[in-house]
N, C-alpha and C positions, 0 to 999 in steps of 0.2 A: 444030542438026540432030541428031536421034537416029538412031543406026544400028539397023536392024531385025535381030534375031536370030531365025531361024525354028526352032521346035522341032516334032517330030513326035509328041510324047506330050502327055498332059494337063498335066504340069508338069515342071520341071527344077530340080535343086538349084542353089544359088548357086555352089557349087564347080564343078559341071559347066558351068554357064553361063559362068563366067569362062574356062574352057578353050575352049568352043565359040566364044566371041566373040574369041578370040585375045588376051585380056588377059594370060594366063599360058600357059606352054608345056606344063606337066605338072600332073596332079592333085595331086602332092605339094607343089606350090608354094602351094596354096590357103591353108593355115593361116598361112604366113609372110606372104603378100600381105595377108590380112585384118588381120594384126597391124601391118603397116607402112603401110597405105593406108586412107583413108576410103572406104567403099562405102555408098551410100544406095540403099535400095529403097523406091520410092514416097515419097521425101522423108524417110525415117527411117534413121538410122545403123544399119547391120547388121553384125554380127560373126560370125554363125553360118553356117558353110559349108554346112550342111544345110537352110537356109531354102528353102522351096519357092517357085518362081516360076511364075506362070501367065500365060496370054495377057494382053496389055496392061499387065503390070507394067513399071515403068520402073526402070532401074538407072543411077545416076549415080556415076561415079568421076572425081573432079576430075583425077587424074593420067592418065586414059586416055580419057575421053569419056562420052557419054550413049548409052544403049541402051534399046530397047523389045523385049519378048518378043512374037513373033507366032506364029500357028499356020498 
């Protein structure tokens, strides 16, 4: 089951998304989190915190769960 994360803008960066989804507590943790954990966006391994996520993008984090971006 994927957790839905609602955004109110056209897109959100992966770093902002991780904070919004309560995967990390602060924006400063993003770089560390991405270096220590595998994060998949639409099935592809992603390491860029600035990656833009749009509605219906799926984010899978084996250590934290599966998410889908909705508007």
